C-alpha positions in Angstrom: -0.1 -0.2 0.2 1.1 3.2 -1.0 0.3 6.6 0.4 1.2 10.2 -1.1 2.4 13.0 0.4 0.0 16.2 -0.5 0.5 19.7 0.0 -1.2 21.7 2.7 -3.7 24.3 2.0 -2.5 28.1 1.0 0.7 26.5 -0.9 0.3 28.1 -3.8 3.8 27.3 -5.2 3.6 23.6 -4.4 0.8 23.6 -7.3 3.2 24.4 -10.0 4.5 21.0 -8.9 2.3 17.7 -8.5 4.1 14.9 -8.3 4.8 14.7 -4.5 7.1 11.4 -3.5 5.3 8.1 -2.5 6.4 6.0 0.3 4.7 2.7 1.7 3.1 2.9 4.9 5.1 1.5 7.6 8.4 2.2 6.4 9.9 5.4 7.7 10.7 8.0 5.4 14.2 8.8 5.5 15.0 11.8 3.3 17.1 13.4 6.3 19.8 10.5 5.5 19.3 11.3 1.8 19.8 15.0 2.1 23.2 14.5 4.6 24.3 11.6 1.7 23.7 13.8 -0.8 25.2 16.6 0.6 28.4 14.9 1.7 29.1 13.0 -1.7 28.8 16.7 -3.3 31.3 18.0 -0.7 29.1 20.8 0.4 29.3 22.6 4.0 25.4 23.0 5.2 25.4 26.5 4.0 26.8 25.7 1.0 23.8 23.3 0.2 21.5 25.3 1.6 22.6 28.4 -1.0 22.1 26.1 -3.8 18.9 25.0 -3.6 17.7 28.9 -2.0 16.9 27.7 1.8 18.5 28.8 5.2 20.7 27.1 7.0 18.9 26.3 9.6 16.3 25.1 7.5 19.1 22.0 5.5 20.1 21.7 9.3 16.1 20.3 10.1 16.0 18.6 7.3 19.3 16.7 8.5 18.0 16.5 11.8 14.9 14.8 10.9 12.5 18.4 12.3 11.2 19.1 9.3 11.2 17.7 5.8 11.7 19.3 2.4 9.2 21.2 0.4 8.0 20.1 -2.8 9.8 22.8 -4.5 13.1 21.8 -2.5 12.6 18.1 -3.0 12.6 18.7 -7.1 15.6 20.7 -7.2 17.3 17.7 -5.2 16.3 15.2 -7.5 17.6 17.4 -10.2 21.2 17.2 -8.6 20.8 13.6 -7.8 20.2 13.4 -11.7 23.7 15.5 -12.3 25.4 12.9 -10.3 24.7 10.4 -12.5 25.3 6.4 -11.2 25.4 7.5 -7.6 22.4 9.6 -8.0 20.7 7.0 -9.5 21.0 4.8 -7.2 20.1 7.3 -4.3 17.2 8.4 -5.7 16.1 4.8 -6.4 16.9 4.2 -2.6 15.3 6.8 -1.0 12.7 8.9 -3.8 11.1 5.1 -5.1 7.7 5.6 -6.9 5.3 2.9 -7.8 7.2 2.1 -11.2 10.2 1.7 -9.7 12.2 4.6 -10.9 14.9 3.1 -12.5 15.7 5.7 -15.3 16.2 9.5 -15.5 
């Protein structure tokens, strides 16, 4: 069984990116691990990673410690970063952001 995370009411910018990640019920979403691993593989500090995404250092810190999750727009930018990484990025996408059709290709 899969559950789609829906945008909150009033988040107009979220309407521009309707494809939200889908996760299996009972399987913890490890987005904090993805953020940390991606940032480390790109050899970026939290501050530089935040600047690339157009968010604050505090936001990236909260993502990594699991107190908040990235917005849909941020997830889209993160996925684009992963795609540009080639094989290592593809592995991370398949591990952390699988879709029902099991994201083998970009």
